[in-house]
C-alpha positions in Angstrom: -15.1 -68.2 23.8 -18.6 -68.8 25.0 -20.5 -66.0 26.6 -22.4 -68.3 28.9 -21.2 -70.0 32.1 -20.9 -73.8 31.7 -23.8 -75.6 33.3 -21.5 -78.4 34.6 -19.9 -75.8 36.9 -22.6 -75.2 39.6 -22.1 -71.9 41.4 -22.9 -70.7 44.9 -22.3 -67.2 46.3 -23.0 -65.7 49.7 -21.7 -62.4 50.9 -22.2 -59.3 53.0 -20.7 -55.9 53.1 -19.1 -54.4 56.2 -21.7 -53.0 58.5 -22.5 -49.4 57.5 -21.1 -49.8 54.0 -23.2 -49.7 50.8 -20.8 -51.7 48.7 -18.6 -54.7 49.4 -14.9 -54.9 48.4 -15.2 -58.7 48.1 -16.3 -59.9 44.7 -16.7 -63.2 42.9 -15.9 -63.6 39.2 -17.2 -66.2 36.8 -15.7 -65.7 33.4 -16.3 -68.2 30.6 -13.2 -69.3 28.7 -12.5 -71.3 25.6 -12.1 -74.5 27.5 -14.4 -73.9 30.5 -14.3 -71.1 33.0 -12.2 -69.0 35.3 -13.4 -68.5 38.9 -11.8 -65.8 41.0 -12.6 -64.4 44.4 -11.2 -60.8 44.9 -10.8 -58.9 48.1 -10.1 -55.2 47.6 -8.0 -54.0 50.5 -10.0 -52.5 53.4 -13.7 -52.0 52.9 -16.1 -49.4 51.5 -16.0 -47.6 48.1 -12.3 -47.7 47.6 -12.1 -51.4 48.2 -15.1 -52.0 45.9 -13.6 -49.9 43.1 -10.4 -52.0 43.2 -12.3 -55.2 43.2 -14.6 -54.2 40.3 -11.7 -53.0 38.2 -9.9 -56.3 38.7 -13.1 -58.2 37.9 -13.5 -56.4 34.6 -10.0 -57.3 33.6 -10.4 -60.9 34.5 -13.6 -61.1 32.4 -12.0 -59.4 29.4 -8.8 -61.5 29.4 -9.8 -64.7 31.0 -8.0 -66.9 28.4 -4.6 -65.2 29.0 -1.9 -67.3 30.8 -2.2 -66.8 34.6 1.0 -64.8 35.2 0.2 -62.5 32.3 -3.3 -62.0 33.4 -2.3 -61.1 36.9 0.4 -58.7 35.6 -2.3 -56.9 33.6 -4.5 -56.7 36.8 -1.4 -55.5 38.7 -0.7 -52.6 36.2 -4.3 -51.5 36.2 -4.7 -51.6 39.9 -1.6 -49.5 40.7 -3.8 -46.4 41.1 -6.2 -48.2 43.4 -6.0 -49.5 46.9 -5.0 -52.9 45.5 -6.5 -56.3 46.0 -5.7 -59.9 46.9 -7.3 -62.8 44.9 -7.4 -66.5 44.4 -8.2 -67.9 40.9 -9.1 -71.3 39.5 -9.2 -72.2 35.8 -11.6 -75.1 35.0 -10.5 -77.0 31.9 -13.6 -79.0 30.9 -11.8 -80.7 28.0 -9.0 -82.0 30.2 -11.3 -82.3 33.2 -8.8 -80.5 35.4 -8.6 -77.4 37.6 -5.5 -75.2 37.9 -5.4 -72.7 40.7 -3.2 -70.1 42.4 -3.5 -67.0 44.5 -1.9 -63.8 45.6 -2.7 -62.8 49.2 -5.1 -64.1 51.8 -8.2 -65.3 49.9 -8.6 -68.9 51.2 -9.7 -71.8 49.0 -10.3 -75.5 49.8 -10.9 -78.4 47.4 -13.4 -81.0 48.5 -13.4 -84.4 46.9 -16.9 -85.9 46.2 -18.1 -88.8 48.1 -15.8 -88.4 51.1 -18.3 -86.7 53.5 -16.9 -84.7 56.3 -13.7 -86.7 56.2 -12.6 -85.1 52.9 -9.1 -84.0 52.6 -9.2 -80.3 51.9 -6.4 -79.4 49.5 -5.4 -75.7 49.0 -3.7 -73.8 46.2 -0.2 -72.4 46.5 -1.0 -68.8 47.6 1.9 -66.4 47.7 2.1 -63.2 49.7 1.6 -59.9 47.9 -1.0 -57.4 46.8 -2.1 -57.0 43.2 -1.5 -53.4 42.4 1.4 -53.1 44.9 3.7 -56.1 44.9 3.1 -59.0 42.6 5.0 -62.3 43.0 5.6 -65.0 40.3 2.6 -67.2 40.8 2.9 -71.0 41.3 0.2 -73.1 39.8 -1.3 -76.3 41.1 -3.4 -78.7 39.1 -6.1 -81.1 40.2 -8.0 -83.8 38.3 -11.8 -83.4 38.5 -14.3 -86.0 39.4 -18.1 -85.6 39.4 -19.2 -83.8 42.5 -15.8 -82.3 43.4 -16.1 -78.8 44.8 -14.0 -75.7 45.6 -14.9 -73.4 48.4 -13.4 -69.9 48.4 -13.6 -67.4 51.3 -12.2 -63.9 52.0 -10.7 -62.9 55.3 -14.1 -61.8 56.5 -14.7 -65.5 57.0 -12.8 -67.4 59.7 -10.1 -69.6 58.3 -11.5 -72.7 60.1 -14.5 -72.9 57.7 -13.1 -76.2 56.5 -15.0 -77.9 59.3 -18.3 -77.0 57.6 -17.3 -78.3 54.2 -19.0 -81.5 53.1 -19.4 -83.3 49.7 -22.7 -83.7 48.0 -24.2 -80.4 49.1 -25.4 -78.0 46.4 -23.0 -75.1 45.8 -25.4 -72.3 46.9 -26.4 -74.1 50.1 -22.7 -74.7 51.0 -21.7 -71.1 50.3 -24.5 -69.9 52.6 -23.5 -72.4 55.3 -19.9 -71.1 55.2 -20.9 -67.5 55.5 -23.5 -68.1 58.2 -21.3 -70.3 60.4 -18.0 -68.6 59.9 -18.6 -65.0 58.9 -16.7 -62.7 61.4 -19.1 -59.7 61.1 -16.1 -57.3 61.3 -15.3 -56.9 57.6 -16.7 -57.5 54.1 -17.2 -61.3 53.7 -17.7 -63.6 50.8 -18.0 -67.3 50.3 -18.0 -68.8 46.8 -18.5 -72.5 45.9 -18.1 -74.1 42.5 -19.1 -77.8 42.1 -18.1 -79.8 39.1 -21.0 -81.9 37.7 -19.4 -83.1 34.5 -17.9 -86.5 33.5 -15.0 -88.2 35.4 -11.4 -87.3 34.8 -9.7 -88.9 31.8 -8.0 -92.2 32.7 
């Protein structure tokens, strides 16, 4: 496994802690894998130190075991987070050899897939996200797989961002700029908030 994040997966992160808190319970993870990279957005329940502790523990596990199968990886997080407040998360595995992305989620971290070249008329696909809390009640996850084309992007947002953020998604925008746009236009200001965008800049999907 490489220790460096693949350059063809352009990253953007914009977040803010709940007013009055020194730490955010919302955390983005970028873990290199043997075939590409795992991206996860974690939301520790509530806000403040207890939420941040849960999110940071989950992030450490995802980094260490990023190449594990999804259900097994989430079960490991679930066991480790039992003594914490718990967390919800959405995860996406980028396979740069197959030029695909597989994704799933537990709880209410939103994600939208934006096809390149379709402007504001893009169809915003979402992963199959099941109810539950990692560390409290973990479902059997359901994976979805998407073929990747150059410029395709995924935009994640925690519940501190209004769910209508899809209206601000547009293809062709650098990942960091798009993450900042989502947070600026749709951040609620009443909770921790985090927007993460990953844009695929590699070759087309295999025909």
